[in-house]
C-alpha positions as CSV (number, residue, x, y, z in Angstrom):
1,M,-14.3,20.7,-5.7
2,K,-13.4,17.9,-3.4
3,S,-15.7,15.5,-5.8
4,L,-12.9,16.4,-8.3
5,K,-10.3,15.9,-6.1
6,L,-11.7,12.6,-5.1
7,L,-11.9,11.4,-8.6
8,L,-8.6,12.1,-9.5
9,T,-6.8,10.8,-6.3
10,V,-9.9,8.3,-4.4
11,L,-10.5,6.5,-7.8
12,V,-7.3,5.9,-8.9
13,L,-4.9,3.0,-10.9
14,L,-1.4,3.3,-11.8
15,C,-1.6,3.7,-15.2
16,L,0.6,1.9,-16.9
17,C,3.0,2.2,-19.9
18,A,4.4,-0.6,-21.4
19,C,7.8,1.2,-22.0
20,A,8.4,2.3,-18.6
21,G,12.2,1.3,-18.1
22,A,14.1,1.0,-14.9
23,E,15.5,4.9,-15.3
24,E,11.5,6.0,-15.0
25,I,11.2,6.6,-11.2
26,W,7.6,6.4,-9.7
27,T,6.6,8.0,-6.1
28,A,3.2,7.5,-4.0
29,T,1.9,10.2,-5.8
30,D,1.9,9.3,-9.3
31,L,-1.7,8.4,-9.7
32,S,-3.9,8.9,-12.8
33,P,-7.9,8.4,-12.4
34,A,-9.3,5.2,-13.2
35,T,-11.3,4.6,-15.8
36,E,-14.2,1.9,-16.3
37,D,-12.7,-0.3,-19.1
38,M,-9.7,-0.5,-17.2
39,P,-9.3,-4.0,-15.8
40,L,-9.6,-4.5,-12.0
41,A,-6.2,-4.9,-10.1
42,E,-5.5,-8.5,-8.5
43,D,-4.4,-8.8,-5.1
44,I,-1.3,-11.6,-5.6
45,T,-0.1,-10.7,-2.0
46,Q,-0.7,-14.2,-0.6
47,E,1.2,-15.3,-4.5
48,V,4.4,-13.9,-4.1
49,L,7.7,-15.1,-2.4
50,I,8.9,-12.9,0.6
51,N,12.7,-13.0,0.7
52,G,12.5,-16.2,-1.5
53,S,10.1,-18.0,0.0
54,L,6.4,-18.5,-0.1
55,D,6.1,-19.5,3.2
56,K,7.9,-18.5,6.5
57,G,6.1,-18.1,9.6
58,H,7.9,-15.0,10.6
59,L,7.5,-13.2,7.1
60,N,4.1,-14.0,7.0
61,R,3.1,-12.3,10.1
62,M,2.7,-9.4,6.7
63,R,0.0,-11.3,5.5
64,D,-1.8,-12.8,8.0
65,G,-4.6,-10.0,8.4
66,N,-3.7,-9.5,11.8
67,Y,-2.0,-6.2,12.5
68,R,-1.0,-7.1,16.3
69,S,1.8,-9.4,14.6
70,I,4.4,-7.6,12.5
71,W,7.7,-8.2,11.0
72,E,10.8,-6.1,11.9
73,S,14.5,-6.4,9.6
74,P,16.9,-8.0,11.8
75,T,19.7,-5.7,13.5
76,H,22.1,-7.3,11.8
77,Y,21.1,-6.7,8.4
78,K,23.3,-3.8,7.2
79,V,20.8,-2.2,5.2
80,P,17.4,-3.3,6.4
81,E,15.6,-4.7,3.0
82,L,12.6,-7.1,2.5
83,M,12.8,-9.0,-0.9
84,I,9.4,-9.5,-3.0
85,T,8.9,-11.9,-6.2
86,P,6.1,-11.8,-8.3
87,P,4.7,-15.2,-8.8
88,E,5.5,-16.1,-12.9
89,G,3.0,-14.3,-15.4
90,K,2.1,-11.4,-13.1
91,A,3.9,-8.2,-12.3
92,A,3.4,-6.0,-9.2
93,G,1.7,-2.6,-10.2
94,G,1.4,-1.3,-6.9
95,L,2.4,-2.0,-3.5
96,M,0.4,-1.1,0.4
97,I,2.8,-0.8,3.6
98,K,1.3,-0.5,6.7
99,W,3.7,0.6,9.0
100,R,4.0,-0.3,12.8
101,S,6.4,2.6,13.2
102,I,5.6,5.3,15.5
103,E,6.3,7.3,12.3
104,T,6.4,6.2,8.6
105,L,9.4,5.6,7.1
106,K,10.7,6.9,3.5
107,T,10.8,4.1,1.4
108,E,12.8,2.9,-1.8
109,I,12.0,0.1,-4.5
110,Q,14.8,-1.1,-6.1
111,V,15.1,-3.4,-9.0
112,R,18.7,-5.4,-10.5
113,N,19.9,-3.1,-13.2
114,A,21.5,-5.0,-16.1
115,A,25.1,-4.4,-14.5
116,G,23.7,-6.7,-11.5
117,E,23.3,-3.0,-9.4
118,W,20.6,-2.3,-6.9
119,E,18.3,0.7,-8.8
120,T,15.6,2.2,-6.8
121,V,12.7,3.1,-9.4
122,A,9.9,4.2,-6.9
123,Y,9.7,6.3,-3.7
124,G,7.3,5.9,-0.4
125,G,7.1,8.5,1.8
126,D,3.6,10.3,2.3
127,D,3.8,10.1,6.2
128,F,0.5,7.9,5.8
129,L,0.7,4.6,7.8
130,A,-1.0,2.8,5.1
131,Q,1.1,3.9,2.5
132,Y,0.5,3.1,-1.3
133,I,3.4,3.3,-3.8
134,P,2.8,2.8,-7.5
135,L,5.1,0.3,-9.1
136,P,6.5,0.1,-12.8
137,N,5.0,-3.1,-13.7
138,I,8.1,-5.2,-12.3
139,T,8.3,-8.7,-13.0
140,E,11.3,-9.9,-11.3
141,E,12.4,-9.7,-7.8
142,F,12.6,-6.3,-6.2
143,R,13.4,-4.7,-2.7
144,I,11.9,-2.7,-0.3
145,I,14.5,-0.9,1.9
146,A,14.3,2.2,3.9
147,G,15.3,5.3,3.0
148,E,17.0,6.9,5.8
149,P,20.1,5.6,7.4
150,G,19.8,3.7,10.7
151,R,15.9,2.6,10.3
152,R,14.7,-0.4,10.5
153,L,11.4,-1.6,8.9
154,Q,8.5,-2.3,10.6
155,I,5.7,-3.8,8.9
156,S,2.5,-4.8,10.1
157,E,0.9,-5.9,6.5
158,I,1.6,-5.4,3.3
159,I,-0.7,-5.7,0.2
160,V,0.9,-6.6,-3.8
161,M,-1.5,-5.4,-6.6
162,T,-1.0,-6.4,-10.3
163,P,-1.7,-2.8,-12.3
164,G,-5.2,-2.2,-13.1
165,R,-8.5,-0.5,-11.4
166,L,-7.9,-0.2,-8.2
167,P,-10.7,-1.6,-5.8
168,H,-13.4,1.2,-4.1
169,D,-12.0,0.0,-0.7
170,F,-8.7,0.8,-1.9
171,Q,-7.2,2.9,1.1
172,L,-5.6,5.8,-1.0
173,W,-5.1,8.5,1.8
174,Q,-4.5,12.3,1.0
175,H,-3.4,15.2,3.2
176,A,-6.2,17.5,4.5
177,P,-6.2,20.9,3.1
178,E,-5.2,24.1,4.7
179,K,-8.7,25.1,5.4
180,V,-11.4,22.0,6.2
181,D,-15.0,22.2,6.7
182,M,-15.4,19.9,9.8
183,M,-12.8,18.8,12.2
184,Q,-13.3,16.0,14.7
185,I,-11.3,15.4,17.4
186,V,-11.5,13.0,19.8
187,G,-9.8,10.7,23.1
188,H,-8.8,7.2,21.0
189,P,-9.2,5.1,17.8
190,D,-13.5,4.0,17.6
191,D,-14.6,7.1,19.6
192,E,-15.1,8.9,16.2
193,L,-17.9,6.1,15.6
194,L,-18.9,5.4,18.8
195,W,-20.4,8.6,20.1
196,F,-20.6,10.3,17.0
197,G,-22.5,7.6,14.5
198,G,-23.7,9.0,11.3
199,L,-21.8,12.0,11.2
200,L,-18.6,10.8,9.1
201,P,-20.9,8.7,6.3
202,T,-22.9,11.4,6.5
203,Y,-21.1,14.9,6.1
204,A,-17.7,13.5,4.4
205,G,-19.0,10.5,2.1
206,E,-22.8,11.8,1.5
207,L,-22.1,15.6,1.5
208,D,-18.6,15.7,0.4
209,K,-17.4,17.7,3.2
210,E,-13.9,18.3,4.0
211,V,-13.7,16.9,7.3
212,L,-10.7,16.3,9.4
213,V,-10.6,13.4,12.1
214,V,-8.5,14.0,14.8
215,C,-7.5,11.9,17.4
216,S,-5.6,12.7,20.7
217,S,-4.6,9.6,22.0
218,Y,-3.9,5.6,21.9
219,R,-2.2,2.8,23.5
220,N,-1.5,0.2,20.7
221,F,0.2,0.7,17.3
222,H,-2.5,-1.6,15.8
223,R,-5.3,0.7,16.5
224,R,-4.3,3.1,14.4
225,L,-4.5,0.8,11.3
226,E,-8.2,0.1,12.4
227,M,-9.2,3.5,12.8
228,L,-7.8,3.9,9.2
229,D,-9.5,1.3,8.2
230,G,-13.0,2.6,9.7
231,L,-12.7,5.9,8.7
232,W,-12.4,4.9,4.7
233,T,-15.4,2.6,5.3
234,A,-17.2,5.4,6.8
235,G,-16.6,7.5,4.0
236,V,-13.2,10.0,4.9
237,T,-10.5,10.1,2.2
238,N,-8.1,12.8,4.4
239,Y,-5.3,11.5,6.7
240,P,-6.4,11.8,10.3
241,L,-4.2,13.2,12.7
242,F,-2.7,11.1,15.8
243,L,-1.8,13.6,18.4
244,R,0.5,11.5,20.8
245,L,-0.7,12.9,23.9
246,P,-0.2,9.6,26.0
247,D,-3.1,7.3,27.2
248,T,-3.7,6.9,30.2
249,I,-6.9,4.9,32.2
250,T,-8.5,7.2,34.5
251,N,-11.8,9.1,34.8
252,S,-9.9,11.8,36.0
253,L,-10.4,15.0,34.2
254,E,-7.3,16.7,36.4
255,Q,-5.1,13.8,36.0
256,V,-5.2,13.5,32.4
257,L,-4.3,17.3,32.0
258,D,-1.7,16.8,34.3
259,Y,-0.3,13.9,32.8
260,W,0.1,15.6,29.4
261,G,1.0,19.2,30.5
262,R,-2.1,21.4,30.2
263,N,0.0,24.2,28.1
264,T,0.9,21.4,25.9
265,A,-2.5,20.2,25.0
266,Y,-3.5,23.8,24.6
267,Q,-1.1,24.9,22.4
268,T,-1.4,21.7,20.6
269,V,-5.5,22.0,19.7
270,T,-4.8,25.9,18.6
271,E,-2.3,25.6,16.3
272,L,-4.8,22.4,14.6
273,L,-7.5,25.1,14.9
274,R,-5.4,28.1,13.7
275,H,-3.8,25.3,11.0
276,Y,-7.0,24.1,9.4
277,K,-9.3,26.6,9.8
278,P,-12.8,24.2,10.9
279,D,-15.6,25.8,9.7
280,V,-17.1,23.3,12.0
281,L,-15.6,21.4,15.4
282,V,-17.3,18.5,16.8
283,L,-16.0,17.4,20.0
284,Q,-17.0,14.5,23.0
285,D,-19.4,14.9,26.2
286,E,-17.8,17.1,28.3
287,K,-18.2,14.0,31.1
288,G,-16.5,11.7,28.6
289,E,-19.7,9.5,27.9
290,Y,-18.8,6.9,30.4
291,G,-16.2,9.0,32.3
292,H,-13.2,8.8,30.8
293,G,-10.7,10.9,31.5
294,V,-8.8,11.1,28.0
295,H,-12.1,11.6,26.3
296,R,-13.4,14.4,29.0
297,A,-9.7,16.4,28.9
298,I,-9.4,15.9,25.1
299,T,-12.4,18.0,24.7
300,Y,-12.1,20.6,27.9
301,A,-8.5,21.5,26.2
302,S,-10.2,21.9,22.7
303,K,-13.0,24.2,24.8
304,K,-9.9,26.0,25.9
305,A,-8.4,26.1,22.7
306,V,-11.3,28.0,20.7
307,P,-10.8,31.2,22.2
308,L,-7.1,30.8,22.1
309,A,-7.3,30.5,18.6
310,A,-8.5,33.6,18.2
311,D,-6.3,36.1,20.5
312,A,-3.1,37.4,18.7
313,S,-1.1,37.2,22.2
314,Y,-1.4,33.5,22.3
315,D,1.5,31.7,21.1
316,P,2.4,33.9,18.3
317,E,4.6,31.7,16.1
318,T,1.7,29.5,15.1
319,A,-0.4,32.8,15.1
320,L,2.6,34.1,12.3
321,R,2.7,31.1,10.7
322,Y,-1.0,30.4,10.5
323,G,-2.8,33.2,11.4
324,L,-5.6,33.6,14.3
325,W,-8.8,31.9,13.9
326,E,-12.3,32.1,15.5
327,V,-14.3,28.6,14.5
328,P,-17.7,29.6,13.8
329,K,-19.6,26.7,15.1
330,V,-18.6,23.7,18.4
331,Y,-20.7,21.1,18.9
332,I,-20.5,18.9,21.8
333,H,-21.9,15.1,22.4
334,L,-25.0,15.4,24.4
335,Y,-24.2,18.7,25.3
336,A,-27.8,19.8,26.8
337,E,-27.9,23.8,26.0
338,N,-29.2,24.6,22.2
339,Q,-29.5,20.9,21.5
340,I,-30.1,19.0,18.0
341,K,-31.1,15.6,16.8
342,M,-29.4,14.7,14.0
343,D,-30.7,12.1,12.0
344,W,-28.6,9.3,11.3
345,K,-30.7,7.0,9.7
346,K,-31.3,8.9,6.3
347,P,-30.3,6.5,3.5
348,L,-27.5,7.8,1.8
349,T,-26.9,7.6,-2.1
350,A,-22.8,7.5,-1.3
351,F,-23.7,3.9,0.2
352,D,-26.1,2.5,-2.2
353,G,-28.8,3.6,0.1
354,K,-27.2,2.5,3.6
355,T,-28.1,4.7,6.9
356,G,-25.2,6.7,8.1
357,L,-25.6,4.7,11.1
358,E,-25.6,1.6,9.3
359,V,-22.4,2.9,7.6
360,A,-20.7,4.0,11.1
361,T,-21.9,0.2,12.6
362,E,-19.9,-1.7,9.7
363,A,-17.4,0.9,10.2
364,F,-16.8,-0.2,13.4
365,R,-16.4,-3.6,12.7
366,K,-12.3,-2.5,11.5
367,H,-11.9,-1.6,15.2
368,V,-11.3,-5.8,15.5
369,T,-9.8,-5.9,18.6
370,Q,-12.4,-3.9,20.5
371,Q,-15.3,-5.8,19.1
372,G,-17.0,-7.4,22.0
373,H,-16.6,-4.2,24.4
374,W,-18.6,-1.4,22.6
375,D,-20.9,-1.0,20.1
376,V,-22.2,2.2,17.7
377,W,-24.8,3.5,20.5
378,D,-28.6,4.0,18.7
379,G,-30.2,5.9,21.2
380,G,-30.2,5.9,25.0
381,K,-28.2,7.7,27.5
382,W,-25.2,8.3,25.2
383,D,-27.5,9.0,22.2
384,N,-25.0,9.7,18.7
385,S,-27.5,11.4,17.3
386,L,-27.8,14.6,20.2
387,F,-25.5,17.3,19.9
388,G,-25.8,20.6,21.2
389,L,-24.5,24.3,19.8
390,W,-21.3,25.2,22.7
391,H,-20.1,28.5,20.6
392,T,-21.4,29.9,17.7
393,T,-20.2,33.4,15.8
394,V,-22.8,32.6,12.9
395,G,-26.3,32.5,15.1
396,A,-28.4,30.0,16.8
397,D,-29.6,27.2,14.8
398,V,-33.5,27.6,13.8
399,V,-34.0,24.4,11.4
400,G,-31.9,22.0,13.2
401,G,-30.5,18.9,12.1
402,D,-27.5,20.0,10.5
403,M,-24.4,21.5,12.0
404,F,-23.3,23.6,9.0
405,E,-27.1,26.0,9.4
406,N,-25.6,29.4,8.9
407,I,-22.3,28.8,7.8
408,D,-23.5,29.7,4.6
409,K,-23.3,33.4,5.9
410,L,-19.9,33.6,6.0
411,Y,-19.7,32.9,2.3
412,A,-22.2,34.9,1.0
413,G,-20.1,37.5,-0.1
414,D,-17.9,34.9,-2.3
């Protein structure tokens, strides 16, 4: 059950032991369920010394709240490192690193032992751009180093927390399971909210579905971190996938497909469908809402991939690895046939009575660099509550208003 998983992995804290010694190694998965009687962890980021100083401009790029400003370890460092010293009387119980890098780094946290030598006490490396590393009650200076030779540290933000119960808005991502309930595929960070309204708050947050968000393209690194903030606000706890199909500014579907390589795009999405086996796939408007070529191309490629995922002759390597999958239901934003209208204005218990649309609007505010350009579209020509059932193996919707209508037929005998 996802609710049990969330209890164990989302509402979590570092369960601290007073006897934890330097010989104990902590990893990013050493998390225990939070209990209400535990004190709330305190954010001490602004109090810690970084490389021995409280105020150094370039170092403070990691704690200025701006994802576009970053700190990189100098190239002359023999060991790329960052030194952190907790304030007197306080311990570091956990560390969040928000990476600028294309790929996350395997990371080691080290303290000096009695002999004055650096000794590893914690590891990080969950392949998350926002990576939380539990720490064993560190009160002295510690250092963050890259666990891979030749790799520089590139950090957008760090957050240092004391031991205790982490706030509910603290991101503790989990890998999507091998089988998801819903997959949403979009072109860019922020499309997941603009054109889908209350979809994520409703299905991920309120109805506790396993939802995986897939983003095909991005131009700037900070947009990915903004997307993580927005998804977490919307109730998504499965870490999204970034496909790295290169972004481009054009309204031409053909130009984008040629730029990506058609076979690359089709094969990429086919593998995703086989791997995660979604019951419901949700896509953007075939016309790209306002016409953006990347929106059009990722929906086009996804439509091509739906039959390919069930075809044993196509890409036999991933067919052997994951098996075939025929997606039961595929919805497309604004698709005119078999159309349903979703109610994103229902109060959601999981969000203290806020509606799905209100939560989506709050989540979109996390896309800081996009404010003033767009807003979550309520009604009108790009109505984010209108979807058409493009493909189904379980029959047409009759009741409407629920993308999982008839999905229970698949599991009636379980």
